[in-house]
Structure formats: C-alpha cells, structure tokens
Residue, then its C-alpha position, 0 to 999 in steps of 0.5 A: m796332723q793328729a796327735s798320738s794318744p798316750g798309751l800304757a806306761g808311757h807308750t804312744y799308739p799312733d792315730p790311724r788317720e795321721a800319715p805313717m812316720p817315715l821309715s829309718s831305711r828310706s834311701a838317701w836319694l829318695e830323701r834328696l828327691d823329696a827336698l828338691l822336688l816336693p813343695r814341703d816337708p813329706h810328713e806333712l802330706a797325706p800318703e796318697d798326695l805324697g805318692r802322686f807328687r813323687s810320681t808326677s816329679i819323677a815322670s816329669v824328670v824322666l820325660l824332660l830327660v827323654n826330650l832333651l836326649l831326643l833333641a841332642t840326637l835327632p839326625e841332621e840328615l832326617d827328611p826336614a818334613l819329619r825333623e822340624p815337626l819332631l823338634l817343635i813337639s820335643r821343645c814344646t813338651a820339654v818346656l812343659h815338663a820343666s813347667t810341671l817341675l816348677l809348678m810343683r814347687g808351689a802347689r798345695s795339691p798334686r792335681l794341677p802338676a799331674l794334669l799338666l804332665c798327663s796332658t803334655l804327655a798325651v798331646g805330645y805322643i798324639a802329635a808325634n805319632l801323627a807327625l811321623g805318620n805312624p798308623y800303629g801309634a794308637s795300638h802301641v803300649a804307650s796308649p794304655c800306659i798314658t791312661l793308666l798314668a793319668f788314672f793314678l795321678l788324677g783318679a777315676r774321673g781324670g783317667l776317664g778323660f784321658a782314656t776317652l782322648m786316647v780312644l778318640y785318637a784311636v778311632a777317630i783322629q788317626p784314621w781320619v788324619l792317616g787313613p790314606v797314608s796307612r793304605l799306602a804304607l800297607p798295600g793290600a792290608g785292607n781294613l786291618p789298620l782300622l780294626g787294630d785301632i778299634f781293638a787299641a780303643l777297647c784295650i784302652m777302656g779295659v785298662w781304665t775299667l780294670s784300674w777303676l775296679h782296682s781302685r774301688a776294691r783298694d778304697s773298700a780295703q783301705q776303708a776297712l783298714h782305716q776303720s779297724l785301725k780306728s777301732l783298734h786305736e779306740s780300744e787301745r786307748k780305752l784300755s789304756s786309760l782303764v789300766e792307768s786309772t785303776e789303782d791295782i798293779v798291772c804289768s807285763l813281762d816278756a818270756e825273759g822277764r823283762l818289763l814290757t808295760a807297767n801302769a802308774a800304780m805298779r811304778k808307784s808301788y815298786s818304787l816305794l817297796f824297793g827304792l828303784e824306778p821300773l824301767l821298760g825293757q829291763p828285768l823286773a827282778q832287780p836285786p832288791f826285788l830278788e832279795r825280798h822274793p826269792e821264790w819269784p823265778e819259780n813262780f815266774r817259770r810256773a806261770l810261763r808254762g800256764e799254771p795259775v799262780r796266786v800269792e798274797i804278800v805282807y810287806p811292813r810299812g811303818k807300824e802297819q803292814l801292806a797286804l798285796d795279792f798277786s796273780l800271774t797269767s801266762i801270755t801266749d802267741d798266735d802259735g799257743k806258745p808262751a810269750g810272757v806273763t802278766v802280773f796283776g796285783r791288789d791291795v788287800t790290807a783293808r780286807r784282811q783287816a776286815e777279816a780279822r775284825l770279822g773273826e773277832l766278831h765271830r768269836t764274840l758271837l760264838e761266846t754270845t751264843r754259848k751264853a745265850g744257850r746257857a741263859e736259855i737253859a737257865t730260863g727253862v730251869l727257872h720257868n720250870v722250877g717257878n711253876t713247881l714252886n707255885s704248886v709248892n706254895v699253894s700246898a703249903a698255904l693249904v696246910a697252914e689253912k688247915l692247921h689254922g682251922s684245925r679243932v685239935q685245940g677243942l680236943v685238948r680242952a675236952t681231955e683236960l675237962m675229963k682230967e679234972h673229973t677223973p674221980d667222978l668221971g662216970d657221974f660226970l659223963t652220965r649226969d653232967e650236962r657237959g659230960r653228956l655232950l662230951p662223947e658226941y664232941l669227941q667223935s666229931v672232933s675225931r672225924q674232922i681231925a682224920e679228914e684234915h690228916a688225910t688232906m694234909r697227907v695228900e698236900l705233903q705228898s704233893l709238896t715231896k713230889n714237887v720238891d723232888h722234881i725241883r731237885s731233879v731239874v736242878a741236878m740235871q742242869q748241873e750234870h749238863a753244865r759240867f760237859v759244856g764243849a766236850v764231845e761225849e756219847v749221848t743217848l738221844p731219847q734220854l737227852l730229848d726227855d731231859a729237854l721236855r722235862l724243863h718244860a713239863t710243868s708249863l706243857d701240862r698246865l697249858g694242856i699241850q699234848v706230847r707225842r714221842e716217835y723214837t726210832p731205835v738209834p745208836p748213841l750219839r757222839v756229840d757236845r751234849h750242852k750245844l744240842l740241849q740248848i737247840l732242843v730247849n730252844l725249839l721246845s720253847n718256841a713250839r710252846h709259844a706257837l701252840v699257845e698262840g695257835p688257832s687249833p684247839d688240838k695242841q700237839l707237840t711231836l718229837r721224832i728220831s730217825s736214822q738217816p743214810q751216811a751214818r747220820l740221824r734226824i731230829d724233828v720238832a713238830d707242832t700244830g701252832v701258828g705256822i710260818a708264812s712262806e716268805n718268812l722261812p728264808l729269813l728265819f735263821g737270820l740274826g735279828f729276825t723274829t715274828k714274836k711281839d717280844g722276841h729278840g730274833f737271836g734264839l734260832h740264829a744261835s741254834a743254827i750256828a750250834a747245829r753247824e758247829l756239831g756238823g749238822s744243820l737246822t731246817c724248818t718247813s711249814p704249810g703256812p700260817g695256822q698249819g703249824a711247823t716242823f724244825t729238823i736237826d740233821l746231825p752225824l753220828s759222830p764228828e769223825h763221820d762228818r769230817a769223812 
C-alpha cells in the first residue's frame, strides 16, 4: 500500500491509489462479518476486491440459510417424484455454499469463491426448475438476477458466460426438457411458453448489456477520478514542497483567526519572536503576539473583508534589527464569502540595509555632484581667465619690448648736447657738424616715440580690457557662489550669457559662432548655481564637439522658449561630431563617455541636477557628424512642479 505524502505543516495527503481509510461510523456487525468471513484485514484489500469478498460472503450465507430452511420445511406429503430431487438439490447447493465460505478463508482473490457461488446458484436454480417442471423458470426474475450477480462478482466476461448459460436454459434446455409438459400444463396456450422463453433470453442479454455499459461508464469515470486525484495529489505535493522549502513565512487562518496551516519558516519565526510553538487549530493571536501587535485584530478584519493589507514590522534582535514585510490576503469559499486569510511574510532586513546604504551613496553622489559642478564652473573660470592672462602676457611683453627698444635715451643725449652749447647754440646748430644733424635727428626720434606711444596705448587698452574681463568673471563666480542651494528669481537670458562669458575667449579663439534665439519668458524661480552648472557643462561639451567635428561651419545655438503648463525649454545645439543612436540611451549613465580623456561624470551629474530642479535633461542627434541638441525642460517655479 502506498504511503501518504507529507503535507503542509505536518498534514498528510492520501495517495489516490491506496484504499480509502475505514469510516469511523462503520457498523459493528459489518466489522464482525469482515473478521469472520474475510481472509485478511480489509485495509489490505483493494476497494473492488473488498466489495466482491463481502458480496460473495453475504450471498453465500443467505443462500446457505435458504437451503437449510428449505430442507427443514419441505413437506413430507409432497410427491416423492418431486420431493427427492428437491432434497438432493438443496443438500448439494448447501454443501457448495458452505464450501464457498470455507474457500474464501484461504483465497487471495475473490474470483474463485465467486465463480463457485454463481455456478452453484445457476445450476441449482436450473435443476430445481427442471425438477419441478416449471415452464416459467427462465422468465422468472431470478434469471436476470443471477446474470447481474455474476457480472458484479466476476466482471463482464464472467457475467457473459452465465448470461449465455441462462439464455441456453431459456431457449434450449427448458423447451427441450419441459416442452411436452408445458403443453399439457397449459392446454390451448400454443407457442406462448416458447415466446416467453425467447423474451426471457432477450431480457437476460439486455441485463448483461446494460450492466456492461454501466461498467464501462463507471470505469471511465473512475479512471478520470483517479487521474484527477493523482493530479491533485501531485499538485498538493509540489505546493507543499514549495511552501515548506521557501524561507518566507507562509500560513493560513480560518475566519475565526485559528491557524490552519503553517510552514517551517513560520513556525521557527513565531517561536523565536514570541517564545511559543504555533499549534494548528489554535488562534494565532496568543497573548505575547497581541502584546506586540495590538493592531492585529483590525488588520485581520480588513483582510477578511477583502482589503489588501501590507505592513512592515521591525523586531529587535540583539544589537541588530529584524525587518519583516507581511501581506494579508482574503480566502473566499465557493460562494465568494470570506473563509479565512493567508499571511505571507518576508525578511527584508537586507533590503532595508541596502536602501540605507543606497541613501548614503545617493547623498554622497549629490555632494560629489555639487563639488563636480563647482569644479566645472571653476574650471571654466580658470580656463577663461587663463586665456585672458595669455593675452595680458602678450600685451605686457610687447610693451616691455617697445620700452626696451625705445630711442628716448637718444633724445635725452640730444637735449644734454644742446644744453652744453646753450651759449653758442646758434653757431652750434649752423656750423658744428653734429649741430647741423641734430634737428633731423630730433625729428626722427620724435616720430618714432609717437609711434611707440600709439602702440603702447593700444596694448594698455587691451590690458585694461582683459583685466576688466578677469575681474568680471571672478565677480560673477563670487556672485553665483553666494546662492548655492537657494531658490531665487533668475533672468534666464542673463544666466545663459553668464555661462557663455565663461567660455567667451575660447569660443572666439576657436572661431565658433554663437547664435542666441531667446524668446521672451518670465523670470524663473530656480537654484541658480545648479542651472549654471548644467549650462557650463553643456557649453563645454559643445565646444569640444565643435572642435572635433568635421564641419567647417562651427555654430553653437542657444534657444529659450516657453512650453505649456507653466514650463520652459532651453536648447543647446551644436554642429559638431554628433552622437550615434546606440549611445543615446547610455549618454546620461554614470561613467559613460565617448571622449578619450572623459570621465563620464559631467552629463550624469547634470541629469541629476535637472531632476532635482523638477525638470529633465534629454538629448537628440541625427547621427555621427550631424551635431546634437541637448534640451533642459524646467518648471517656472518649484510650486508648478509640485502641482
């Protein structure tokens, strides 16, 4: 016999192939009859064999009692020609029925005892009717009953054999043996007894046919039931194995809150947390449980009403904490009424720790982003100031070179020479060889000094302009640095021009044309420093793209336009190297770069800053060599973004 499979929380599910367990309501007389007549323990027999053993034993006992009663009550005054055959038949059948009972005690299968019983019954019935000369024995209800009993005890083939015997009795044996007697018994009946025998034969075969059809239908139904039970058993086994093997907490409760099933993880967790072993059939909410979870009754009622309930609970576990995520789901019966609640729990301690670490990393990333933004702006400032200082150095070197080669010293010597000949200056200028050359020399020196003066004045103007540019860039950086993290009203065209000013020198030196397409927009409430950080980074990237691009027409276009729903848009477009389509989705990822000396952090930081401002940073490009457009979409104020 097949063993039962272990089920959820210690339950067992019966194997559909094994015999059903005996009912507790089995009658005492049936138990005593099984012990008296059956060859072994009924639990060891298949259901069909058990039924056949019982039917054979009961039929044998009943028929034995009938035969004994007939032997005891057979009248003495009965015609000896009838009495003697009946006595012989009764004694023989009684002995055979008793033999059937004895044979059952040692039989492993009910087939042989059943065959002896049916044979004794059929032969005895035929012999008795022939001995009595009964012309209607074949059409008696006993004939199809014998066929039906044989079908039940011996199956379709055995039943067919006895049906054939009874048909032969009806249409051949009885007419052949009792034909003359029947005519004498029923004068004027003609062929009526023969027609009755034929009808009886048809009824006997009809009984067998109906029994066969019923048997086939029953076998098909039992096979389908067996297959369904087998599939159900397999599904339950798999489900039980799955639930028991999972580390998640799984249990189910009835409508009263009593525990129906619980897996190993649930039993272990309950014992560790509350110091009690959960018992099936007992309420889950024991006093230690309710003390820790006073909200449980309300959550259980909500789940029983069909509301999804999900709670996360943190339990102290030494120096650490255990975080469990519970979800409660309603169970409904066939009528759709709530029948209970399933509880699923999962240990989310690692997830919470990971979230905490992720939050810390995010804060670190934000701080790094701010520092990177400041570094980007500082780099722009230093780059711009450095280029301007180069111009200052060139102008200063030129002025120093002019001063070093100046003929002012010759003018000084000429004036000293004239001072020495002050008394005879006229004669010196007209008669002395050096005096006659002096006016022409003074004229040449004066003209050269005038040219040097003009050149140095231009260079000094350039120096003044460059120094003013350096002062304005440093002042702008100081102005923006004062408002880091503060939301203020910003004039967007002015902010874009400030960002351009940080790259103005390098853009002019590289021959990059800047186009401004500013549509009038209202002032923007924003963190000035974050937006400037984004713009400086985009302008820097555009400058590099234009330098490396194949197009001789190097254009950088800045656009400002209003958008629906109180938003505005800033476009930074260039005609540089462009971006391949497969790189567009990766462009704002941390560490992604297409530059040889890039770090892959600028665009990522800019995208984060744009999201912190309530907007977004996107990019479009027709393809390599066709430029790119970066778009910043922003709300006019943080209040519009929250709305």
